[in-house]
C-alpha positions as CSV (number, residue, x, y, z in Angstrom):
1,M,69.3,127.1,-93.6
2,P,65.9,126.6,-95.3
3,A,63.9,127.0,-92.1
4,T,64.3,130.1,-90.0
5,I,62.3,131.8,-87.3
6,Q,62.3,135.6,-86.6
7,H,60.3,138.0,-84.5
8,E,57.6,139.7,-86.5
9,S,56.0,142.0,-83.9
10,G,54.4,141.7,-80.5
11,N,54.1,137.9,-79.8
12,T,54.0,137.0,-83.5
13,F,56.9,135.1,-85.0
14,C,57.5,134.3,-88.7
15,V,58.8,130.9,-89.7
16,R,60.1,131.0,-93.3
17,V,60.6,127.7,-95.0
18,T,62.4,127.5,-98.3
19,G,62.9,124.3,-100.2
20,T,62.5,121.0,-98.3
21,L,61.6,121.2,-94.6
22,R,63.9,118.9,-92.7
23,V,63.3,117.3,-89.3
24,R,66.4,118.8,-87.8
25,E,65.5,122.3,-89.0
26,M,62.0,122.0,-87.6
27,A,63.5,121.0,-84.2
28,D,65.7,124.1,-84.3
29,V,62.7,126.3,-85.0
30,Q,60.8,124.6,-82.2
31,A,63.8,125.2,-79.8
32,V,63.7,128.9,-80.5
33,A,59.9,129.0,-80.2
34,A,60.1,127.2,-76.8
35,G,62.5,129.8,-75.5
36,E,60.2,132.6,-76.7
37,I,57.2,131.0,-75.1
38,Q,59.1,130.8,-71.8
39,A,60.0,134.5,-72.1
40,R,56.8,135.9,-73.6
41,G,54.0,133.4,-72.9
42,K,51.7,132.6,-75.8
43,L,52.9,133.0,-79.4
44,K,51.2,133.4,-82.8
45,L,53.0,131.8,-85.7
46,L,53.2,132.9,-89.3
47,F,54.6,130.1,-91.6
48,V,55.7,131.4,-95.0
49,L,56.4,128.6,-97.5
50,D,58.7,130.2,-100.1
51,Q,59.6,127.9,-103.0
52,F,58.5,125.1,-100.8
53,E,59.3,121.6,-102.1
54,G,57.7,119.5,-99.3
55,F,58.8,117.6,-96.2
56,E,62.0,115.5,-95.8
57,Q,61.2,111.8,-96.0
58,A,62.8,110.8,-92.7
59,A,62.1,109.4,-89.2
60,G,61.4,112.0,-86.5
61,W,58.2,113.7,-87.7
62,D,56.3,111.6,-85.1
63,D,58.0,113.3,-82.2
64,L,55.2,115.2,-80.4
65,D,57.3,116.5,-77.4
66,F,57.0,120.1,-78.5
67,Y,53.3,119.9,-79.1
68,A,52.7,118.1,-75.8
69,T,54.7,120.7,-73.8
70,Y,53.9,123.9,-75.7
71,G,50.8,123.2,-77.8
72,R,48.5,125.3,-75.6
73,S,51.0,128.2,-75.8
74,I,50.4,128.7,-79.5
75,E,47.4,131.0,-80.0
76,K,47.1,130.9,-83.8
77,I,48.9,129.6,-86.8
78,A,48.7,131.2,-90.2
79,I,50.4,129.4,-93.2
80,V,51.1,131.3,-96.4
81,G,52.0,129.3,-99.5
82,D,51.1,128.0,-102.9
83,D,47.7,126.3,-103.1
84,V,49.3,123.0,-104.0
85,W,50.6,122.6,-100.4
86,Q,47.4,123.6,-98.6
87,D,46.2,120.1,-97.6
88,H,49.7,118.9,-96.6
89,A,50.5,122.0,-94.6
90,L,47.2,122.0,-92.7
91,M,47.6,118.3,-91.9
92,F,51.2,118.9,-90.7
93,A,50.1,121.8,-88.5
94,G,47.4,119.7,-86.9
95,A,44.5,121.9,-88.1
96,G,41.3,120.8,-86.4
97,L,43.2,118.7,-83.8
98,R,45.0,121.4,-81.8
99,A,43.4,124.1,-79.6
100,A,44.8,126.9,-81.7
101,P,43.0,127.9,-84.9
102,V,45.1,127.2,-88.1
103,R,44.4,128.9,-91.4
104,Y,46.0,128.7,-94.8
105,F,46.4,131.7,-97.1
106,A,47.4,132.0,-100.7
107,A,51.0,132.9,-101.5
108,D,50.3,136.5,-102.3
109,T,48.2,137.2,-99.2
110,R,50.8,137.5,-96.4
111,G,49.2,140.8,-95.3
112,D,45.8,139.0,-94.9
113,A,47.5,136.3,-92.8
114,L,49.1,138.9,-90.5
115,S,45.8,140.7,-90.2
116,W,44.1,137.5,-89.2
117,L,46.8,136.7,-86.6
118,S,46.4,140.1,-85.0
119,Q,42.6,139.7,-84.5
């Protein structure tokens, strides 16, 4: 599966996306995140775009149920990937529109992203 979510440490979870991000895979990641929010409270998310090829061209990206229900339970979002995806990823994450700060990091700065999330 090109999109997976795993516990990193504390209340931080890593979402690794390889290839094309599909609507169904994002829904699966959101389901796991919802369960973790219910169990832990607020989460911090680290998205790692690994050999990322973009977003599936399909219906369903406009479903905002997860955001409406759990948006305030996301403390911070860090995205690590190639510079070419920065604008798309920040837009997709709702940077500037959501309560949580969202920041993009270059592909080789995962450690910086984790440091920022822990502040």
